[in-house]
Each structure stands twice: as structure tokens, then as C-alpha cells.
VEXLO-700638 format. One record per atom (N, C-alpha, C, CB): residue in one letter; x, y, z. Coordinates in pm, whole numbers, plus 50000, padded with zeros to 5 digits. Glycine has a CB too. Layout:
AXYZ ...
***
This chain:
M766676977450685 M768236978850608 M767946977750478 M769436967150641 T766956965850474 T766346965450297 T765556974550259 T765486953550251 A764896980050342 A764086993850311 A765017003150265 A763327000450437 Q766117004850309 Q766897016350253 Q767857012450146 Q767667023150359 E768366999250140 E768976994850042 E767996993749892 E769526982150096 T766836992749943 T765936990049780 T765367004549760 T764336976249782 R765417013049873 R764607022249852 R763197021549842 R764977026549767 H762517006649871 H760987003349831 H760646997749995 H760756989149675 P759387001350011 P758726996450136 P759016977750137 P756837001550126 V759006973250239 V759336962850283 V758136958950401 V760786964450325 F757376948350340 F756286943850407 F756496929850463 F755146944450320 A756146925150597 A756906913650659 A755626911150761 A758626917450736 V754816900350722 V753356896850828 V754216885150872 V751436892150748 E753246877950949 E753876868151048 E754596856950974 E752786861651145 E754176854650882 E755146843650793 E756276842250754 E754896841650699 D756496859350689 D757676860750637 D758456868050763 D757596868750495 L757836870650872 L758896875150969 L759536858751016 L758106885851117 R758786853051056 R758926837051128 R760246829651018 R756966825551110 R760296832250872 R761196826350778 R762136836450758 R760576821750649 R762356846950743 R763486853750736 R764246860050854 R763226862250656 W763526860050951 W764406866351116 W763726857551202 W764106885751182 P764196843351190 P763656834551334 P763736838351463 P764296822651354 V764856842151474 V765366845351651 V764936860151688 V767356844751680 F764936871251580 F763996881451607 F762506879351636 F764046888951506 T761836872051542 T760366869451565 T760066862351684 T759786862151457 E760816853951723 E760516844951853 E760616856452015 E762006830151855 L761456865151994 L761676877052089 L760326888752041 L763506884252061 L760566889951937 L759436901351884 L757896893051968 L759336902151652 F757516883751934 F756266879351944 F756386875452083 F755826868951844 G757306870952149 G757506866252276 G757276878852391 G758996859852277 A757866888652356 A757766902452434 A756766914852386 A759206908552432 T756036912752263 T755126923452252 T753906917952161 T755876936652191 P752866923352151 P751606918952071 P751886919851940 P750356926752095 F752926927651879 F753106927451741 F753346915951632 F753996934451732 R752826911451559 R752636902751419 R753276906951301 R751246901951375 A753256916451271 A753806922951148 A754296935751135 A752966922851062 I755176937950999 I755846950851011 I756116954450871 I757166950651100 V755926965450862 V756386972850747 V757346984050775 V755246978150677 A758606983650716 A759746991450705 A759597000650577 A760986982250700 L759267014750606 L759767023850505 L760767031650494 L759117030450484 P761557034350360 P762567039450348 P762477056250372 P763007034550228 L763297059750442 L763457074250416 L764567080050333 L763567080350533 R764277091050255 R765307098350200 R766267099550279 R765007109650159 P767357097450228 P769237102050302 P768867118150362 P771037104150126 A769067118250476 A769207131950521 A770407134350578 A768247135850609 L770607146650674 L771957151250668 L772737141450786 L772027168850699 A772137132150857 A773037125150925 A772547108150863 A772887129051107 G772547106650728 G772657095750676 G771257085150678 G773817090950741 P771427074050594 P770047067150594 P768997064150682 P770187057850566 G768037061350681 G766677054850783 G765947050650756 G765947059950850 A765017045550832 A763677039250769 A762767039750885 A763817023050709 I761647038950878 I760377038550970 I759907029650952 I759417046950968 D759507021651077 D759257007851097 D757787009751166 D760486999751192 L756747004751094 L755507003651154 L755086991751198 L754647007751082 Y754526989751330 Y754256980151376 Y752956971151382 Y754596982851457 F752326961751367 F751026959051337 F750806944051470 F750876955251137 R749776948951529 R749196934051604 R748756925751500 R747836935551712 S748386925551386 S747786913151335 S748216916251162 S745866911651378 S748486903851110 S749026905350986 S747896910450860 S749686891250957 A746326906650936 A745626910450861 A745596925350850 A744616904950884 E745936935450930 E745756946150942 E746756956550826 E745916947051084 V747746946550779 V748736951750670 V748116958650566 V749516941150606 P747216949950490 P746836955750343 P745816970450387 P745776941450232 A745786972750503 A744666985750498 A745686998550506 A743386985850652 L746896992250481 L747937006850514 L747677014950403 L749767004650522 D747677028450398 D748027031850271 D749457037150242 D747117040850231 V750217030850151 V751517028350185 V751807043450112 V752287012650125 F751027048550035 F751547066450004 F751317074050093 F750907074749892 E750587075650158 E750337085250299 E751677079650379 E748567081550402 A751547068250418 A752797064650510 A753897068650477 A753057052250528 M754257066750321 M755397075850263 M755797089850292 M755197076850144 A754547096150286 A754467109950255 A755137116950404 A752727114550214 V754017107250499 V754817110450626 V756057106350668 V754217107450718 G756747098150614 G758087097750661 G758997106250616 G758587086850643 E758237114550455 E758797125650376 E759007140550495 E757557128850231 L757967137850562 L757687148650644 L758567147050753 L756287149650684 V758827134850831 V759497136050920 V761087137650883 V759127126350995 T761667134450793 T762797135450710 T763017150150723 T762597130150560 S762227156150661 S762137171850673 S762227177350768 S761207177350639 A761627174850870 A761237180450992 A762977176551061 A759567171851072 L763377165551072 L764517161151099 L765687170751031 L764507147051057 S765727171050925 S767017177750876 S766587192850898 S767477173650706 D765547196950889 D765257213650952 D765807214451093 D763457218150966 A765677205951165 A765827207351340 A767577205351333 A764767191251459 A767947197651251 A769597196951234 A770327209951188 A769997185651122 V769717215551105 V770247225951015 V770117240851138 V769087226950844 W769247240351156 W768637250751295 W769007249451444 W767087249151310 S769387240951432 S769847237651622 S770787246051659 S770607221851669 E770807247051785 E771477255051874 E773047246651879 E770537256152028 W772967236951926 W773737230051999 W774897227051847 W772797216052089 A776147220251927 A776957219051828 A776927203651792 A778287224851864 P777547197851679 P777767184351606 P778187176951739 P779027184151470 S779327179651809 S780157169451895 S779347169052053 S781987175651908 D778667180552051 D777727180152176 D776167173252155 D777517196252224 G775667176252039 G774407167551985 G773037173852103 G774847146152007 P772237171552102 P770757178352154 P770947170152282 P769067175052052 E770437177552368 E770057172452535 E769527158852540 E768817181852612 W768777153452441 W768287142052451 W769457130552476 W767487140452332 L770427131652358 L771357120652366 L772317118352489 L772137121852254 H771867129652571 H772557125752702 H771737120752811 H773257136752756 G770747113652770 G770217104052883 G770287090452912 G769147104552885 A769777086853000 A770407072853025 A770167061652906 A769747066853164 V769077064552853 V768977052052763 V769927054352649 V767457049452706 P770037067352570 P770977069652470 P772417063052532 P771047086352435 E772697067052602 E774187065052668 E774507048152697 E774257074452833 R773317042052741 R773187024552731 R773607024052599 R771547016152755 R772757027852462 R772777021252340 R774237025552321 R771627025552224 A774947037452331 A776307039852286 A777217028552364 A776767055952321 A777017023652467 A777947014352519 A777977003652424 A777637009552656 V777207000852395 V776896989252273 V777666990152159 V775456989652215 W777917000952095 W778707005552019 W780337006652046 W778157015852001 E780627010252164 E781627008652258 E782336992852278 E780967013552386 A781406984852336 A781706970752386 A782076967052208 A780126960452486 M781066968452081 M781406963051990 M783066966551930 M780336965751911 G783446977651973 G784696981051904 G785706972352014 G784986999751890 K785396969952128 K786266960752196 K786336950052179 K786206960152296 L785206943352146 L785376930352103 L786046927051954 L784056924952111 S785496937051878 S786116937451735 S788016939751734 S785246952251649 V788506947151827 V789886949051841 V790186935651960 V790256966651895 D789886932952059 D790256922652129 D790156904752061 D789386925452250 L789366904251981 L788996891851924 L789576893951769 L787286889051939 E789666902351714 E790346906751564 E788556900851506 E792366894651488 V787646905251494 V786166905951422 V785906915451364 V785096905151492 S784856915251279 S784296929451221 S783196932151301 S783806929651062 A782596945051292 A781636950651407 A780706943251362 A781256966651425 P780246938251251 P778756928351248 P779156916451329 P778196922151075 S780116911751358 S780616895951421 S780126902251562 S782696889551407 A781116912751581 A781106916851730 A779676920751772 A782126929651758 L778826925151701 L777436928151752 L776426914251727 L776826942451663 G776846906951644 G776356894051654 G776756884751810 G776986887151520 L777906886351809 L778296880951958 L777486889152076 L780046883151986 L777436898552116 L776816904352173 L775436900652194 L777006913452133 R774766895752058 R773166895852037 R773226883352120 R772366894851863 A774066871952053 A773926859152087 A774086853052238 A774756853552009 H775286861352277 H775386860252463 H774176867452521 H776926869152541 A773476878652468 A772416886552538 A771006871852504 A772126906752440 Y770906866652416 Y769826859752346 Y770276846152478 Y770066856752131 G771116838952490 G771386831252559 G771496832252712 G772216828352510 R771436841952749 R770996843352885 R770376850252926 R771596844352951 G769196856552809 G767776859052854 G768066877252908 G767216845453004 L769166886252861 L769466893852899 L769366908452740 L770736887752977 T769386919452792 T769256924552685 T770706925652623 T768506936452702 V770916929752481 V772416939352452 V772946947952518 V772466946752354 D772156958752570 D772466968252641 D773336963252773 D771246975252667 D772796951752845 D773276946652948 D774676940252917 D772316937852999 V774806931952827 V775676924852804 V777186934652767 V775076915652699 A776836946352698 A777536954452653 A778266960152778 A776786963052571 E777496963852887 E777626968152993 E778496962453064 E776686968853042 E778296948853101 E779106935553145 E780616937053113 E778536921853064 V780626938652945 V781926936252874 V782586950552944 V781806935352677 L782086963852924 L782616972752957 L783076972953099 L781936981252922 S782516971753183 S782736968453317 S783976957953361 S781446963153359 G784186950453265 G784856940953288 G784566926653386 G785736947453320 R783036928353378 R782506915953431 R782266905353361 R781486917553485 L782556908553232 L782406897253134 L783526901653039 L780846895653060 R784466888353031 R785546892752958 R785516887452809 R786776888553030 T785926896052729 T785956894252557 T785916882352528 T787156899152478 Q787066873952600 Q787336859352570 Q786286850552542 Q787966853652672 E785356855252671 E784526844052746 E783326847452610 E783956847752956 L782956854652511 L782036857752386 L782926850452262 L781806876552358 D784386845652273 D785296840352158 D784426826052127 D787136837552212 G784236818952181 G783396807152120 G782126805852027 G783016801152215 G781506818852037 G780216822451932 G780426828251815 G779266831351984 I781936829651776 I782016835551641 I781566834251500 I782886835551626 E781466815651505 E781076811951403 E779536813251375 E781546800751396 A778876813651488 A777466811251508 A777186828551486 A776976802551677 A777926839251521 A777306852551535 A777836855551364 A778016864251688 G778906851651306 G779376860351189 G778876854751065 G780926861351179 
***
């Protein structure tokens, strides 16, 4: 988000990650071999703002990145996605076929669960996402898993209510 807001690349080596995003860093380092990230802003396209995140196994690899070449690749990606959206044959309400797979549907459930939490607990969408994340982290689950529990009724929204201060 910072890369998109500032329109500049964001470099985060191991020390930066630990300082700025400690919980994310713990999860990243515990589940992947990656130790540094560079986020490159994409120019706003038809679907809105975005960024490309490049992951590195070592902080020492980051200085070797040719940022200008990486930004050029980002421009090509944005252009290709924009062209695909303009020339596609699917209706915007239907979306492309890949949006209807199991993974995208699980991710869409996160948005639906956020909406349910927002209404039930009278909290903002970012706070609702924070509650889902906190509950997932505390139980060693994914946010997708917790969203599924909320939507199925196995987890009542009131059970998440205690973490609003920490999540907001």
C-alpha cells in the first residue's frame, strides 16, 4: 500500500520487516525462506491501484535489483492486464473463469465475513479484517479458514468481539 500511495518503490530488508511489520515478519519467516521484499507501484489501471511484490531469500540480494528494469516490467504487466480487460469477452459481473475457482472463492469469503463482522459488531472494514487476522493468528489458522467459520456459523461474530481494541 505504501508503494502505491507514494508511487515509489518500497524496500524492506530483514531489519525493516521486523521493525515495521513484526507479526507479518514472524509469519513470513516461519513459513517461507524469504527475508526481504521490494514493493513496486503499478500505475492505476482499469481495476484500480496495485503493486508487485518481489520476495528475496536474503537481504543481501536486494541491492542487485535493477529497479528501473523491475518498474519497466511492472508497466508491461499493467499494460497487459489493462488490454486483457478491454478485449475480454466476459461480462464484468461474471469475471474471467479463473475467478470462479476454489481459491478465489475462499478469498471472496474473507470480504463477506468482513462485511458480516462490520455490521454485527459495528466496526470498520479494516477493524473487521484485523479481528479476523488476530483470531487466525491466535489459533494458527488462515484468515480464509476463520472467514469460513464465521460464514458457516461455527464461529459467532460475538466471539471475536473481545479483540477490537487490538485489531483496530
